[in-house]
KEKE-3310 file (N, C-alpha, C; in steps of 0.2 Angstrom, whole numbers, plus 5000, padded with zeros to 4 digits):
npx = (5025:5012:4999:4982:4974:4970:4958:4950:4934:4926:4917:4909:4904:4903:4901:4898:4903:4890:4882:4878:4864:4857:4842:4832:4835:4835:4833:4833:4838:4855:4871:4884:4899:4914:4927:4942:4954:4952:4951:4961:4963:4964:4974:4985:4987:4989:5002:5010:5012:5010:4995:4978:4964:4951:4933:4922:4908:4903:4915:4924:4923:4923:4933:4941:4946:4953:4964:4970:4973:4983:4992:4997:4989:4984:4972:4956:4941:4924:4911:4898:4884:4867:4860:4846:4840:4846:4842:4829:4829:4834:4842:4851:4858:4865:4874:4883:4892:4900:4914:4929:4935:4944:4947:4957:4955:4942:4932:4917:4907:4894:4879:4868:4854:4847:4849:4845:4842:4855:4862:4855:4858:4872:4873:4868:4877:4888:4886:4885:4897:4908:4916:4930:4928:4918:4912:4906:4897:4899:4901:4896:4890:4880:4864:4852:4856:4859:4846:4840:4844:4857:4875:4884:4875:4875:4885:4880:4873:4878:4876:4867:4875:4885:4876:4873:4886:4889:4878:4881:4894:4890:4881:4889:4901:4913:4927:4923:4924:4923:4920:4921:4918:4925:4915:4897:4891:4901:4917:4916:4922:4927:4917:4909:4918:4923:4911:4908:4919:4916:4906:4912:4920:4934:4943:4945:4942:4945:4939:4946:4937:4922:4905:4897:4907:4909:4918:4926:4939:4954:4959:4959:4970:4974:4964:4963:4975:4976:4966:4970:4980:4972:4963:4960:4961:4967:4969:4964:4968:4961:4961:4966:4978:4989:5001:5017:5025:5016:5009:5020:5022:5011:5010:5021:5015:5009:4998:4987:4985:4973:4968:4958:4951:4963:4967:4960:4961:4974:4979:4991:4997:4997:5008:5018:5018:5024:5037:5039:5043:5034:5024:5029:5022:5019:5018:5007:4997:4996:4990:4978:4972:4970:4961:4950:4947:4944:4933:4924:4923:4917:4905:4899:4902:4897:4892:4902:4913:4907:4906:4919:4923:4923:4935:4945:4948:4955:4966:4973:4977:4990:4999:5008:5006:4994:4985:4981:4972:4961:4947:4943:4944:4934:4923:4923:4916:4919:4930:4940:4940:4946:4958:4964:4965:4974:4985:4989:4997:5009:5025:5037:5045:5037:5024:5023:5023:5011:5001:5002:4999:4996:5004:5008:5012:5020:5016:5028:5029:5027:5016:5013:5007:4994:4990:4982:4987:4991)
npy = (4946:4935:4926:4923:4907:4899:4893:4900:4905:4920:4926:4934:4938:4947:4952:4967:4979:4986:5002:5019:5028:5042:5049:5050:5040:5029:5012:5004:5004:5006:5003:5014:5011:5015:5012:5017:5015:5016:5029:5037:5032:5036:5046:5038:5028:5036:5042:5031:5030:5027:5026:5028:5018:5023:5025:5017:5014:4999:4994:4994:4982:4968:4958:4966:4976:4968:4964:4976:4980:4970:4974:4985:4997:5011:5011:5005:5010:5005:5001:5013:5013:5013:5023:5026:5014:5004:5008:5005:4991:4984:4970:4968:4980:4979:4969:4975:4982:4972:4964:4956:4941:4945:4957:4972:4988:4992:5003:5010:5017:5028:5034:5047:5057:5061:5063:5055:5043:5040:5038:5027:5017:5017:5011:4998:4993:4993:4984:4973:4971:4977:4989:5001:5014:5026:5033:5048:5050:5063:5067:5060:5061:5056:5056:5050:5048:5061:5067:5062:5070:5067:5062:5073:5083:5087:5096:5108:5110:5112:5113:5102:5092:5093:5089:5076:5070:5072:5065:5051:5050:5052:5041:5029:5031:5031:5036:5048:5051:5062:5062:5072:5084:5098:5106:5108:5114:5124:5129:5128:5124:5127:5130:5118:5109:5114:5114:5100:5096:5103:5096:5085:5077:5067:5067:5074:5070:5075:5076:5082:5089:5097:5093:5096:5094:5081:5068:5074:5084:5091:5086:5098:5102:5113:5120:5110:5108:5121:5120:5110:5117:5125:5117:5108:5095:5080:5081:5073:5071:5068:5062:5060:5053:5042:5036:5032:5043:5054:5052:5055:5068:5074:5071:5078:5091:5092:5085:5070:5056:5049:5035:5032:5029:5026:5015:5004:4989:4989:4985:4984:4997:5002:4996:5001:5014:5014:5010:4999:4990:4990:4976:4961:4953:4939:4940:4950:4942:4932:4939:4943:4931:4927:4937:4933:4921:4925:4933:4923:4916:4925:4930:4919:4908:4911:4924:4931:4930:4937:4950:4953:4958:4972:4975:4967:4971:4983:4977:4970:4979:4987:4977:4968:4954:4952:4960:4954:4945:4951:4951:4938:4936:4945:4938:4927:4915:4907:4903:4895:4897:4910:4907:4898:4906:4915:4907:4903:4912:4910:4902:4889:4891:4901:4897:4885:4889:4897:4888:4880:4888:4901:4916:4927:4943:4949:4963:4976:4981:4977:4968:4978:4988:4985:4975:4959:4945:4928)
npz = (5046:5050:5042:5043:5043:5027:5027:5036:5042:5039:5049:5062:5079:5092:5109:5117:5130:5140:5137:5142:5135:5127:5134:5124:5115:5122:5124:5135:5152:5156:5163:5164:5156:5151:5140:5143:5136:5123:5119:5114:5101:5088:5087:5092:5082:5071:5075:5074:5061:5043:5031:5031:5027:5018:5020:5009:5000:4995:4993:5005:5012:5024:5019:5011:5019:5028:5020:5018:5031:5034:5025:5031:5034:5044:5051:5046:5039:5039:5026:5024:5036:5037:5049:5052:5046:5054:5067:5066:5065:5054:5048:5038:5037:5049:5047:5038:5045:5051:5058:5053:5060:5074:5070:5071:5079:5075:5065:5063:5051:5051:5042:5045:5050:5061:5078:5088:5082:5077:5089:5094:5084:5085:5098:5095:5086:5094:5104:5097:5090:5096:5092:5091:5088:5081:5065:5057:5042:5032:5019:5008:4991:4985:4977:4983:4996:5001:4999:5010:5020:5024:5023:5013:5014:5027:5029:5026:5037:5050:5064:5066:5063:5073:5084:5081:5081:5095:5101:5097:5103:5116:5118:5116:5122:5115:5105:5091:5074:5060:5043:5030:5017:5007:5007:5003:4991:4988:4995:5011:5024:5037:5047:5048:5052:5064:5071:5073:5081:5092:5096:5100:5092:5089:5078:5062:5046:5029:5013:4998:4989:4984:4988:4976:4966:4966:4961:4952:4944:4952:4968:4982:4993:5001:5009:5018:5024:5030:5039:5048:5055:5063:5071:5086:5086:5078:5060:5045:5028:5011:4995:4978:4982:4976:4976:4984:4985:4984:4995:5005:5002:5006:5020:5024:5025:5036:5039:5042:5031:5021:5011:4997:4983:4977:4983:4978:4970:4974:4987:4993:4993:5005:5011:5003:5006:5018:5014:5007:4992:4976:4972:4964:4948:4951:4965:4966:4960:4969:4980:4974:4972:4985:4990:4982:4989:5002:4999:4995:5007:5015:5009:5003:4988:4975:4976:4982:4972:4962:4967:4968:4956:4953:4959:4952:4938:4941:4949:4939:4930:4930:4926:4913:4911:4918:4912:4900:4905:4909:4903:4905:4918:4924:4920:4928:4939:4950:4963:4959:4945:4945:4951:4942:4930:4934:4937:4925:4920:4926:4931:4934:4950:4955:4951:4957:4971:4971:4967:4979:4991:4988:4984:4996:5000:5015:5026:5028:5041:5058:5070:5078:5070:5070:5061:5058:5067:5070)
capx = (5018:5009:4992:4977:4974:4966:4951:4946:4928:4926:4911:4911:4899:4906:4897:4902:4901:4884:4884:4872:4861:4853:4835:4828:4836:4837:4828:4833:4843:4861:4876:4890:4906:4918:4934:4946:4960:4950:4950:4966:4965:4966:4981:4990:4988:4993:5008:5013:5013:5005:4989:4971:4959:4945:4927:4920:4902:4904:4922:4928:4920:4928:4938:4946:4949:4958:4970:4973:4976:4988:4998:4999:4985:4984:4966:4951:4934:4919:4906:4893:4879:4861:4858:4839:4838:4848:4838:4822:4829:4836:4848:4856:4862:4869:4879:4888:4897:4903:4921:4932:4938:4950:4949:4959:4953:4936:4929:4911:4904:4886:4876:4862:4851:4844:4854:4842:4843:4862:4864:4852:4862:4878:4873:4867:4883:4893:4884:4886:4904:4914:4921:4934:4926:4913:4914:4900:4898:4897:4904:4893:4886:4874:4857:4847:4858:4858:4839:4838:4847:4863:4880:4887:4870:4877:4890:4876:4869:4884:4873:4864:4881:4887:4872:4874:4892:4888:4874:4885:4899:4887:4878:4894:4907:4919:4929:4919:4927:4919:4923:4918:4921:4927:4908:4892:4892:4906:4921:4914:4925:4929:4911:4907:4924:4923:4905:4909:4924:4912:4901:4916:4924:4941:4947:4941:4944:4942:4940:4948:4933:4915:4900:4896:4912:4909:4925:4929:4944:4959:4958:4962:4973:4976:4960:4964:4981:4975:4961:4974:4983:4968:4959:4963:4961:4970:4965:4967:4966:4960:4960:4971:4984:4989:5007:5020:5028:5011:5008:5025:5022:5005:5012:5025:5011:5007:4991:4987:4983:4968:4968:4952:4951:4970:4969:4956:4965:4981:4979:4998:4999:4998:5014:5022:5019:5029:5044:5040:5043:5028:5024:5030:5016:5017:5015:5001:4993:4994:4985:4971:4969:4968:4955:4944:4945:4941:4926:4920:4922:4913:4898:4898:4907:4895:4891:4909:4917:4904:4907:4926:4924:4925:4943:4949:4951:4960:4972:4978:4979:4997:5004:5007:5003:4988:4980:4978:4967:4955:4941:4942:4943:4928:4918:4924:4911:4921:4937:4944:4941:4951:4965:4966:4967:4981:4990:4991:5003:5015:5028:5042:5044:5031:5018:5023:5021:5004:4997:5002:4995:4996:5010:5005:5018:5018:5018:5035:5028:5025:5010:5012:5003:4987:4988:4980:4993:4989)
capy = (4945:4929:4927:4918:4901:4901:4891:4903:4908:4927:4929:4936:4941:4948:4956:4973:4982:4990:5009:5023:5031:5048:5047:5050:5034:5023:5007:5001:5007:5003:5006:5017:5008:5017:5009:5023:5013:5018:5036:5040:5027:5039:5049:5033:5025:5041:5042:5025:5030:5024:5029:5026:5016:5027:5021:5017:5010:4994:4992:4993:4977:4965:4955:4971:4979:4963:4964:4982:4980:4966:4977:4991:5003:5013:5008:5005:5012:5001:5005:5017:5010:5018:5024:5025:5007:5000:5009:5002:4984:4981:4966:4969:4986:4977:4965:4980:4984:4966:4964:4949:4938:4948:4964:4977:4995:4992:5009:5009:5023:5029:5040:5049:5064:5062:5062:5049:5037:5038:5035:5020:5013:5016:5006:4991:4991:4992:4978:4967:4971:4980:4994:5006:5021:5027:5039:5050:5052:5070:5068:5056:5066:5052:5060:5047:5049:5068:5069:5060:5074:5064:5064:5080:5088:5089:5101:5114:5110:5111:5112:5095:5087:5093:5086:5069:5068:5072:5059:5045:5049:5051:5034:5024:5032:5030:5042:5048:5055:5065:5062:5077:5087:5105:5110:5105:5117:5128:5128:5131:5119:5128:5130:5112:5106:5117:5111:5093:5096:5106:5090:5080:5073:5066:5067:5076:5068:5079:5074:5089:5091:5099:5088:5097:5091:5073:5065:5078:5089:5089:5087:5104:5101:5119:5121:5104:5110:5127:5118:5106:5122:5128:5113:5105:5087:5078:5081:5068:5073:5062:5064:5059:5050:5036:5033:5034:5050:5059:5051:5058:5075:5077:5070:5084:5097:5092:5081:5063:5054:5043:5033:5029:5025:5024:5008:4999:4985:4990:4985:4985:5004:5004:4994:5005:5021:5012:5009:4992:4991:4988:4969:4958:4950:4933:4943:4952:4936:4928:4943:4943:4924:4927:4941:4929:4916:4929:4935:4917:4914:4930:4930:4913:4909:4915:4931:4934:4931:4942:4956:4955:4960:4979:4975:4963:4975:4987:4973:4968:4985:4989:4972:4965:4948:4953:4964:4949:4941:4955:4949:4931:4937:4948:4933:4921:4914:4903:4905:4890:4901:4915:4904:4895:4911:4918:4902:4902:4917:4909:4896:4888:4892:4905:4893:4880:4893:4899:4882:4877:4892:4908:4921:4933:4947:4952:4970:4978:4982:4971:4968:4985:4992:4983:4969:4953:4940:4922)
capz = (5048:5048:5040:5046:5039:5021:5027:5041:5040:5041:5052:5069:5083:5099:5114:5119:5136:5140:5138:5143:5129:5129:5135:5118:5111:5126:5124:5141:5157:5156:5167:5160:5157:5146:5140:5142:5132:5116:5118:5109:5096:5081:5088:5093:5076:5067:5077:5072:5054:5038:5029:5033:5022:5018:5019:5002:4999:4989:4993:5011:5016:5028:5016:5008:5025:5030:5016:5019:5037:5033:5022:5035:5035:5051:5052:5041:5041:5036:5022:5028:5038:5038:5056:5052:5045:5059:5073:5065:5066:5048:5050:5033:5039:5054:5044:5034:5050:5054:5057:5052:5066:5077:5066:5076:5078:5070:5065:5059:5048:5051:5039:5049:5050:5067:5083:5092:5078:5077:5095:5095:5079:5088:5103:5093:5083:5099:5108:5093:5086:5100:5088:5095:5087:5075:5060:5054:5035:5030:5013:5002:4987:4981:4978:4988:5003:5002:5000:5017:5025:5027:5019:5012:5016:5034:5028:5026:5043:5055:5071:5066:5063:5080:5088:5079:5084:5102:5102:5096:5108:5123:5118:5116:5126:5111:5100:5085:5069:5055:5037:5027:5011:5008:5008:4999:4984:4988:5000:5018:5028:5044:5051:5049:5056:5071:5074:5075:5086:5098:5098:5104:5087:5090:5072:5056:5039:5024:5005:4996:4984:4987:4985:4969:4962:4967:4960:4946:4945:4956:4975:4984:5000:5004:5015:5023:5028:5034:5045:5053:5059:5068:5075:5092:5085:5071:5053:5040:5021:5007:4988:4973:4984:4972:4977:4990:4984:4985:5003:5009:5002:5010:5027:5025:5026:5043:5040:5041:5025:5020:5004:4995:4976:4976:4986:4975:4966:4976:4995:4994:4993:5012:5012:4999:5009:5023:5012:5003:4984:4973:4971:4957:4946:4955:4972:4965:4958:4975:4983:4970:4974:4992:4990:4980:4994:5007:4997:4995:5014:5018:5006:4998:4982:4969:4977:4983:4966:4958:4970:4967:4949:4953:4960:4947:4933:4944:4951:4934:4925:4930:4924:4907:4912:4921:4907:4896:4909:4911:4901:4908:4926:4925:4919:4933:4944:4955:4965:4955:4939:4946:4952:4935:4925:4937:4937:4918:4918:4931:4929:4939:4958:4956:4950:4963:4977:4970:4968:4985:4995:4986:4986:5000:5003:5021:5027:5031:5048:5062:5073:5081:5066:5070:5057:5062:5068:5074)
cpx = (5015:5002:4988:4976:4969:4959:4947:4940:4927:4919:4912:4905:4902:4901:4901:4899:4895:4886:4877:4870:4857:4846:4831:4829:4837:4832:4828:4838:4849:4866:4881:4896:4910:4925:4939:4952:4958:4950:4955:4968:4967:4973:4986:4992:4991:5000:5013:5015:5008:4999:4983:4967:4953:4938:4924:4914:4904:4911:4925:4924:4925:4934:4944:4949:4954:4964:4974:4977:4983:4994:5000:4995:4984:4977:4961:4944:4929:4915:4901:4887:4873:4859:4850:4837:4840:4844:4831:4823:4831:4842:4853:4860:4867:4875:4885:4893:4901:4910:4923:4935:4944:4952:4951:4956:4947:4933:4923:4908:4897:4885:4869:4860:4847:4848:4851:4843:4850:4864:4861:4856:4868:4878:4872:4873:4888:4892:4886:4893:4910:4919:4925:4932:4921:4915:4907:4901:4895:4899:4900:4889:4881:4868:4853:4849:4857:4851:4836:4841:4854:4869:4883:4882:4872:4882:4886:4872:4874:4881:4870:4870:4884:4883:4872:4880:4892:4884:4877:4890:4896:4884:4883:4900:4914:4921:4924:4923:4922:4922:4918:4921:4923:4920:4903:4893:4898:4911:4919:4916:4925:4923:4909:4912:4924:4917:4906:4914:4920:4908:4905:4920:4931:4946:4942:4945:4941:4944:4941:4944:4926:4911:4898:4901:4912:4916:4929:4934:4949:4957:4962:4964:4974:4971:4961:4970:4980:4970:4965:4978:4979:4964:4963:4964:4965:4966:4969:4964:4965:4959:4966:4978:4984:4996:5011:5023:5022:5009:5013:5024:5016:5006:5016:5022:5008:5000:4992:4984:4978:4967:4961:4953:4958:4972:4965:4961:4972:4981:4986:5001:5000:5005:5019:5023:5024:5036:5044:5040:5036:5029:5025:5023:5014:5015:5008:4995:4991:4989:4978:4968:4966:4962:4949:4942:4942:4934:4922:4918:4917:4905:4895:4901:4904:4894:4898:4913:4914:4906:4914:4927:4926:4933:4947:4952:4956:4967:4976:4980:4986:5002:5003:5004:4996:4983:4977:4973:4961:4948:4939:4940:4937:4922:4918:4918:4913:4928:4942:4945:4946:4958:4968:4968:4974:4986:4993:4996:5009:5018:5034:5041:5038:5024:5017:5020:5013:5000:4997:4998:4994:5002:5007:5011:5016:5020:5025:5035:5025:5018:5008:5007:4996:4985:4986:4986:4990:4995)
cpy = (4939:4930:4922:4913:4903:4898:4894:4906:4915:4929:4929:4939:4941:4953:4962:4975:4986:4998:5013:5027:5037:5046:5046:5044:5028:5018:5004:5005:5003:5007:5008:5013:5010:5015:5015:5022:5015:5025:5039:5036:5030:5042:5044:5030:5030:5042:5037:5025:5027:5028:5025:5024:5020:5023:5022:5012:5005:4991:4990:4988:4973:4962:4960:4975:4974:4964:4971:4983:4976:4969:4984:4997:5004:5011:5008:5006:5008:5005:5008:5013:5015:5018:5023:5018:5003:5001:5006:4994:4981:4977:4967:4975:4984:4973:4969:4981:4978:4966:4957:4947:4942:4954:4969:4984:4996:4999:5009:5016:5023:5035:5041:5056:5066:5059:5055:5043:5035:5035:5028:5015:5012:5011:4999:4989:4989:4986:4972:4966:4974:4985:4998:5013:5021:5033:5041:5052:5059:5072:5065:5061:5063:5055:5057:5047:5057:5070:5067:5065:5072:5065:5071:5085:5091:5095:5108:5115:5108:5109:5105:5090:5087:5089:5078:5066:5067:5066:5052:5044:5048:5044:5029:5025:5031:5036:5042:5053:5057:5065:5066:5079:5094:5109:5106:5107:5121:5126:5132:5125:5121:5128:5123:5108:5108:5114:5104:5092:5098:5100:5084:5075:5073:5067:5070:5074:5072:5077:5081:5091:5093:5093:5089:5094:5084:5071:5069:5083:5087:5090:5093:5103:5107:5120:5116:5106:5116:5125:5114:5111:5125:5124:5110:5098:5086:5079:5077:5071:5067:5066:5064:5057:5043:5032:5035:5041:5055:5058:5055:5066:5078:5076:5076:5090:5097:5089:5074:5062:5048:5042:5030:5025:5023:5017:5002:4995:4985:4990:4986:4992:5006:5001:4998:5012:5020:5010:5003:4994:4988:4980:4967:4955:4944:4935:4945:4947:4933:4932:4943:4936:4924:4931:4937:4924:4919:4931:4929:4915:4919:4930:4924:4914:4913:4922:4935:4935:4937:4949:4958:4958:4968:4980:4972:4967:4980:4983:4972:4973:4986:4983:4969:4958:4948:4956:4959:4945:4945:4953:4942:4932:4940:4943:4927:4921:4910:4905:4901:4894:4906:4913:4901:4900:4914:4913:4901:4907:4915:4902:4895:4888:4896:4901:4888:4883:4895:4893:4879:4881:4899:4912:4927:4937:4950:4959:4971:4980:4976:4972:4974:4989:4990:4977:4963:4948:4934:4918)
cpz = (5046:5047:5043:5041:5033:5022:5033:5038:5043:5043:5059:5072:5090:5103:5116:5126:5135:5141:5139:5136:5131:5129:5129:5114:5115:5126:5131:5146:5157:5161:5162:5161:5151:5146:5138:5137:5125:5114:5113:5103:5090:5082:5088:5086:5071:5068:5075:5064:5049:5036:5031:5027:5023:5017:5012:5001:4993:4989:4999:5015:5020:5025:5013:5014:5028:5026:5017:5025:5037:5030:5025:5036:5042:5054:5046:5043:5036:5031:5027:5030:5040:5046:5057:5051:5051:5066:5072:5064:5059:5049:5044:5034:5044:5052:5040:5039:5053:5053:5055:5059:5068:5074:5072:5074:5073:5071:5060:5057:5048:5046:5043:5048:5056:5073:5087:5088:5077:5083:5096:5090:5082:5093:5101:5090:5088:5103:5104:5091:5090:5095:5093:5094:5081:5071:5057:5047:5034:5023:5007:4998:4983:4983:4983:4995:5005:5003:5007:5022:5028:5022:5019:5014:5023:5034:5028:5032:5049:5062:5071:5066:5070:5084:5087:5082:5092:5104:5102:5101:5115:5124:5119:5121:5122:5107:5094:5080:5064:5048:5032:5020:5012:5009:5003:4992:4983:4994:5006:5023:5035:5049:5053:5053:5063:5075:5077:5081:5093:5100:5101:5099:5089:5084:5067:5050:5034:5017:5002:4989:4988:4985:4978:4964:4961:4966:4954:4948:4950:4964:4978:4991:5004:5010:5020:5028:5033:5040:5050:5057:5064:5072:5080:5091:5079:5065:5048:5033:5017:5000:4984:4976:4981:4973:4983:4990:4986:4993:5007:5008:5006:5018:5029:5027:5033:5044:5039:5034:5025:5013:5002:4988:4975:4979:4982:4970:4968:4984:4997:4995:5000:5014:5009:5003:5015:5021:5008:4996:4982:4972:4964:4955:4950:4962:4971:4964:4965:4980:4980:4972:4981:4993:4988:4985:5000:5005:4997:5002:5017:5016:5003:4992:4977:4970:4978:4977:4962:4960:4969:4960:4949:4955:4955:4942:4935:4946:4945:4929:4925:4927:4917:4907:4914:4916:4902:4899:4910:4909:4904:4915:4927:4924:4924:4937:4950:4957:4961:4948:4940:4947:4946:4930:4928:4936:4930:4916:4922:4928:4934:4946:4959:4956:4955:4969:4977:4970:4975:4990:4993:4988:4990:5003:5010:5021:5030:5038:5052:5065:5077:5077:5066:5066:5061:5062:5072:5075)
residu = (UNK:UNK:UNK:UNK:UNK:UNK:UNK:UNK:UNK:UNK:UNK:UNK:UNK:UNK:UNK:UNK:UNK:UNK:UNK:UNK:UNK:UNK:UNK:UNK:UNK:UNK:UNK:UNK:UNK:UNK:UNK:UNK:UNK:UNK:UNK:UNK:UNK:UNK:UNK:UNK:UNK:UNK:UNK:UNK:UNK:UNK:UNK:UNK:UNK:UNK:UNK:UNK:UNK:UNK:UNK:UNK:UNK:UNK:UNK:UNK:UNK:UNK:UNK:UNK:UNK:UNK:UNK:UNK:UNK:UNK:UNK:UNK:UNK:UNK:UNK:UNK:UNK:UNK:UNK:UNK:UNK:UNK:UNK:UNK:UNK:UNK:UNK:UNK:UNK:UNK:UNK:UNK:UNK:UNK:UNK:UNK:UNK:UNK:UNK:UNK:UNK:UNK:UNK:UNK:UNK:UNK:UNK:UNK:UNK:UNK:UNK:UNK:UNK:UNK:UNK:UNK:UNK:UNK:UNK:UNK:UNK:UNK:UNK:UNK:UNK:UNK:UNK:UNK:UNK:UNK:UNK:UNK:UNK:UNK:UNK:UNK:UNK:UNK:UNK:UNK:UNK:UNK:UNK:UNK:UNK:UNK:UNK:UNK:UNK:UNK:UNK:UNK:UNK:UNK:UNK:UNK:UNK:UNK:UNK:UNK:UNK:UNK:UNK:UNK:UNK:UNK:UNK:UNK:UNK:UNK:UNK:UNK:UNK:UNK:UNK:UNK:UNK:UNK:UNK:UNK:UNK:UNK:UNK:UNK:UNK:UNK:UNK:UNK:UNK:UNK:UNK:UNK:UNK:UNK:UNK:UNK:UNK:UNK:UNK:UNK:UNK:UNK:UNK:UNK:UNK:UNK:UNK:UNK:UNK:UNK:UNK:UNK:UNK:UNK:UNK:UNK:UNK:UNK:UNK:UNK:UNK:UNK:UNK:UNK:UNK:UNK:UNK:UNK:UNK:UNK:UNK:UNK:UNK:UNK:UNK:UNK:UNK:UNK:UNK:UNK:UNK:UNK:UNK:UNK:UNK:UNK:UNK:UNK:UNK:UNK:UNK:UNK:UNK:UNK:UNK:UNK:UNK:UNK:UNK:UNK:UNK:UNK:UNK:UNK:UNK:UNK:UNK:UNK:UNK:UNK:UNK:UNK:UNK:UNK:UNK:UNK:UNK:UNK:UNK:UNK:UNK:UNK:UNK:UNK:UNK:UNK:UNK:UNK:UNK:UNK:UNK:UNK:UNK:UNK:UNK:UNK:UNK:UNK:UNK:UNK:UNK:UNK:UNK:UNK:UNK:UNK:UNK:UNK:UNK:UNK:UNK:UNK:UNK:UNK:UNK:UNK:UNK:UNK:UNK:UNK:UNK:UNK:UNK:UNK:UNK:UNK:UNK:UNK:UNK:UNK:UNK:UNK:UNK:UNK:UNK:UNK:UNK:UNK:UNK:UNK:UNK:UNK:UNK:UNK:UNK:UNK:UNK:UNK:UNK:UNK:UNK:UNK:UNK:UNK:UNK:UNK:UNK:UNK:UNK:UNK:UNK:UNK:UNK:UNK:UNK:UNK:UNK:UNK:UNK:UNK:UNK:UNK:UNK:UNK)
# end
């Protein structure tokens, strides 16, 4: 797989076909134009293999999605976008869903508590960015999200979740998935899952913990596997998938696999689940440097490098050479700072390659997996 040039600016603005919106959310009258090629995007990508990058606030921005797609993720979901803020014209919320140039299979996640707001938000995002699908957040356990009636609160209000899914699907004409948990305070998965399917959801993704658990304890995949046997749409599970062996064991249970925290500092996990070996330290160093440059292109250097710190500690943790750099890397303020620290651990051909353009390991899969190719 060839990679986009290093000096590519990661900003995009694309117009989408106009869609019909429910009357309660319709700002103007529009002709219905549904792209039927998008309808089976989830099933098609799952059939091609690989794992999905889960949506994670503060992490699955355009630079990180790009790295994961290049490494072979089946698709990647954006950070969550507030439907209410977007429906009210907030431009910062609009930017959260922005794709990198040429991003394939853009899936934008919304968090919402009102069907009309969700429909209006979906239309704005569709007109601006041309996604192939939307995802409804039904799993976020953060208090400020739950108190707005969003996130995992929807697990306790399945009829509202059904209405939101239906509103987004009717507004956009696109597939809609729902990312949920086992339940809000206890395991009550079936009712919510069936409700969103009744609303038109094309895929259900489930994190194997309740909202009350947040991220504590082990993820329970048994209810996910049971649900997959009973739903007429694909089911994808998430939780504690940190290596290729776990990925294969979950896939063998008949469900798709979504990777969340297991991908932080390890975008190459999507290559590993497709059969690639773990990267060497020089290869990892090249990917870290590339991530820093992508961050700077997207956000500007100061903000981009600062936002990278959450990844840096995770990147270097598995490597003896990298662990010695941890303190210096998290204090870095420029791309040059990051590159200089990484270069200090390299020598010979590895240093020469790194100094020239960075060592970027290509995915073991080709363009058919959806990775950007130029």
